[in-house]
C-alpha positions in Angstrom: -17.3 16.8 16.7 -18.8 14.1 14.5 -18.0 10.3 14.9 -15.1 8.9 13.3 -16.2 6.7 10.4 -15.8 2.9 10.9 -14.1 0.5 8.4 -17.4 -1.1 7.6 -21.1 0.0 7.5 -24.4 -2.0 7.7 -26.7 -2.4 4.8 -29.7 -4.5 3.7 -29.7 -7.0 0.7 -32.0 -9.3 -1.0 -30.1 -12.5 -1.1 -31.0 -15.0 -3.9 -30.1 -18.7 -4.0 -31.5 -22.0 -5.2 -34.1 -21.9 -2.5 -35.4 -18.7 -3.6 -34.7 -15.0 -2.0 -34.7 -13.4 1.4 -34.0 -10.1 2.8 -31.1 -10.1 5.3 -28.4 -7.7 6.8 -25.0 -7.4 5.4 -21.9 -5.2 5.9 -20.2 -3.0 3.3 -16.7 -1.8 3.3 -16.4 1.8 4.0 -15.2 4.0 1.1 -14.4 7.6 1.7 -11.9 10.4 0.5 -8.8 11.0 2.4 -7.0 14.3 1.9 -3.3 14.4 2.8 -2.0 17.8 3.5 1.6 18.7 3.9 2.5 21.5 6.4 6.0 23.0 5.6 6.5 25.9 7.8 3.9 28.5 6.9 2.9 26.8 3.7 0.1 24.3 3.1 0.2 21.9 0.2 -2.3 19.0 -0.6 -0.1 15.9 -1.4 -2.9 13.7 -2.5 -6.6 12.9 -2.4 -7.5 9.2 -2.3 -10.4 6.9 -1.9 -9.9 4.7 1.2 -11.3 2.6 4.0 -11.1 4.7 7.1 -8.6 3.2 9.6 -4.7 3.6 10.0 -4.9 6.9 8.2 -1.7 8.1 9.7 0.0 5.0 8.5 -1.4 5.6 5.0 -0.3 9.2 5.1 3.3 8.3 6.3 3.6 5.3 3.8 2.5 7.4 0.8 4.7 10.3 1.5 7.8 7.8 2.1 6.9 5.9 -1.3 6.9 9.2 -3.2 10.2 10.4 -1.8 8.8 13.3 0.0 10.1 12.0 3.4 13.2 9.7 4.0 12.2 8.4 7.4 9.9 9.0 10.5 12.3 11.7 11.8 10.9 14.0 8.8 7.5 14.1 10.3 7.1 16.6 13.3 3.6 15.7 13.8 0.3 14.3 12.3 -3.2 15.2 13.2 -6.7 15.0 11.6 -8.0 18.7 10.4 -9.7 20.6 13.3 -10.0 23.7 11.2 -13.4 25.6 11.9 -14.3 26.0 8.3 -14.1 22.2 7.7 -17.5 20.2 8.2 -17.5 17.9 11.1 -18.2 15.2 8.7 -14.8 15.9 6.8 -12.6 16.4 9.7 -11.5 12.6 9.9 -11.0 12.8 6.0 -8.2 15.1 6.2 -4.8 14.4 7.7 -2.2 17.0 8.3 1.2 16.1 8.2 3.6 18.7 9.8 7.0 18.2 8.3 10.2 18.7 10.4 12.0 22.2 10.0 14.9 20.5 8.0 12.7 18.8 5.2 12.3 20.9 2.1 9.9 18.7 0.0 10.1 18.1 -3.7 6.5 18.2 -4.7 7.0 17.5 -8.4 6.4 13.5 -7.9 3.0 14.4 -6.6 1.6 16.2 -9.7 0.7 12.7 -11.3 -1.7 12.0 -8.4 -4.0 14.8 -9.8 -3.4 14.4 -13.5 -3.6 10.9 -14.1 -4.2 7.3 -12.9 -2.5 4.0 -13.6 -5.3 3.5 -16.3 -4.3 6.6 -18.4 -1.0 5.8 -19.9 2.0 7.3 -17.8 4.9 7.1 -19.9 6.9 3.9 -18.6 10.3 5.3 -19.6 9.8 8.6 -18.0 8.6 7.1 -14.8 11.6 4.7 -14.5 14.0 7.6 -15.4 12.4 9.8 -12.7 12.8 6.8 -10.1 16.4 6.3 -10.7 17.0 9.9 -9.8 16.0 9.2 -6.2 16.4 5.3 -5.8 19.2 2.9 -6.3 19.0 -0.8 -7.0 18.6 -2.8 -3.8 21.8 -3.6 -2.1 22.8 -7.1 -0.8 21.5 -10.4 -1.9 18.3 -10.5 0.2 16.8 -13.6 1.6 16.5 -16.9 -0.3 13.0 -18.2 -0.2 11.8 -21.8 -0.5 8.9 -22.2 -3.2 6.9 -24.0 -0.3 7.3 -20.9 1.8 6.0 -18.7 -1.1 2.8 -21.0 -1.8 2.0 -20.9 2.0 1.6 -17.0 2.0 -1.8 -16.4 0.5 -3.6 -18.7 2.9 -1.9 -16.9 5.8 -2.9 -13.5 4.6 -6.4 -14.6 3.9 -6.9 -15.8 7.4 -5.6 -12.5 8.9 -8.1 -10.3 6.7 -10.8 -9.6 9.3 -12.5 -6.8 7.3 -12.6 -9.1 4.3 -14.4 -11.6 6.3 -17.2 -9.2 7.1 -17.4 -7.3 3.9 -15.7 -9.6 1.1 -14.8 -6.3 -0.6 -11.3 -5.2 0.6 -7.6 -5.7 -0.8 -4.9 -6.7 1.6 -1.2 -6.3 1.9 0.9 -8.6 4.1 4.4 -8.2 5.5 6.2 -11.4 6.0 9.6 -12.5 7.2 11.8 -14.8 5.2 10.4 -18.0 6.8 6.9 -17.1 5.7 5.7 -15.8 9.0 3.3 -13.0 9.1 4.5 -9.8 10.7 1.6 -7.3 9.7 -1.4 -7.0 7.5 -3.4 -3.9 6.4 -6.7 -3.9 4.3 -8.3 -1.2 2.3 -10.6 -0.8 -0.8 -7.6 0.3 -2.7 -4.6 -1.8 -3.1 -2.2 1.1 -3.1 -3.7 2.4 0.1 -3.3 -1.3 1.6 0.3 -0.9 0.7 0.8 2.6 1.9 -0.8 1.5 5.5 1.6 -1.5 5.8 4.7 0.3 4.9 3.6 3.4 6.9 3.4 1.1 10.0 6.8 -0.2 9.3 8.2 3.3 8.8 6.6 4.6 12.1 7.7 1.4 13.9 11.3 2.0 13.1 11.4 -1.3 10.9 12.8 0.2 7.7 14.7 -1.0 5.6 12.9 -4.3 5.1 15.7 -6.0 3.5 14.9 -9.4 4.5 11.0 -9.3 4.1 8.3 -10.3 1.6 5.3 -8.3 0.8 2.2 -10.0 -0.5 -0.6 -8.1 -2.3 -4.0 -9.6 -2.7 -4.6 -8.2 -6.4 -2.4 -7.5 -9.1 1.1 -6.0 -8.9 1.4 -2.5 -10.5 4.2 0.0 -11.1 3.2 2.0 -8.0 3.1 -0.9 -5.8 6.6 -1.9 -6.7 7.8 1.7 -6.5 6.4 1.8 -2.7 8.3 -1.5 -2.0 11.4 -0.3 -3.4 11.2 2.7 -1.3 11.0 0.5 1.9 13.8 -1.9 0.2 11.4 -4.9 0.2 13.4 -7.5 -1.9 10.5 -9.9 -2.7 7.1 -8.7 -3.9 4.3 -11.3 -4.5 0.8 -10.9 -5.9 -2.1 -13.4 -6.3 -2.8 -12.0 -9.9 -0.7 -10.7 -12.6 2.1 -8.1 -12.8 2.1 -5.2 -15.2 5.0 -4.8 -17.9 6.0 -1.6 -16.0 6.1 -3.5 -12.7 8.4 -6.2 -14.3 10.5 -3.5 -15.9 11.1 -1.8 -12.2 11.8 -5.2 -10.5 14.3 -6.1 -13.4 16.3 -2.7 -13.2 16.2 -2.5 -9.3 17.0 -5.9 -8.4 13.7 -7.0 -6.9 12.1 -10.5 -7.0 8.6 -10.3 -8.4 6.2 -13.2 -8.2 2.8 -13.3 -9.7 -0.1 -15.7 -10.0 0.6 -17.1 -6.6 -2.2 -19.5 -6.2 -2.4 -23.1 -4.8 1.1 -24.7 -5.6 1.9 -22.5 -8.5 3.3 -19.2 -9.2 5.5 -17.4 -11.9 8.7 -15.4 -11.3 9.0 -12.6 -13.5 12.2 -11.0 -12.0 14.8 -12.0 -9.6 14.5 -15.8 -9.7 17.8 -16.1 -8.0 16.1 -15.4 -4.6 13.7 -18.3 -5.1 15.6 -21.6 -3.9 15.0 -24.5 -6.3 12.7 -27.3 -4.9 
């Protein structure tokens, strides 16, 4: 059995600055593929293949499947394991996660097709995506928390302080879960923004914390449709990003009653939807 890959790997670089150059050691964020396989009775299906940073792979798989509507809760998962098939190379065994579904689960695999046919950069039809989401999701119920502006502006520094892998590599995205008072509950890191969110929400799913009706999620990059979709499935009312949201992310937030905050930097931010949850200063 090969060793499980770590979250970072060593490298050598030639570092240049005003005083000249020097050879030194550095560390890189590990990036490897992860295949998520569904085991439903005797059948097997590849749900997705994603490039990720090894670590919290089971959380990533659970969060991904929940965000796509394949599972409704942790009880829909009978077991998770790394692939131990003899035909799989030792180096790849920790890059395949088998998710055995409970007997009562009959998965609809249609939502997974886009993960093999397109990416967020390839022009998925916005109207079709929102129409499909309405079939399996409802607008958030309840008013949700009312958050002070000062609470929001304090979130990026708390997230950054908890990014241990970013501190070492400088090359990872993060997703943080906060309570309504701005206290950090959990953080997950990954080379992919979507993977970081899947790991975070997968942790919440497996810990029995869903729905996250009084919570805030902050992502270190931009807010895309996929990230909002995942947060909607977990009933997160307030989603923040340090960069810009996409147009489809704003449409999703407006139609499903979510608060979307972007460009959360320093003492400034923009509220693109759901401003009623942000208390007046």
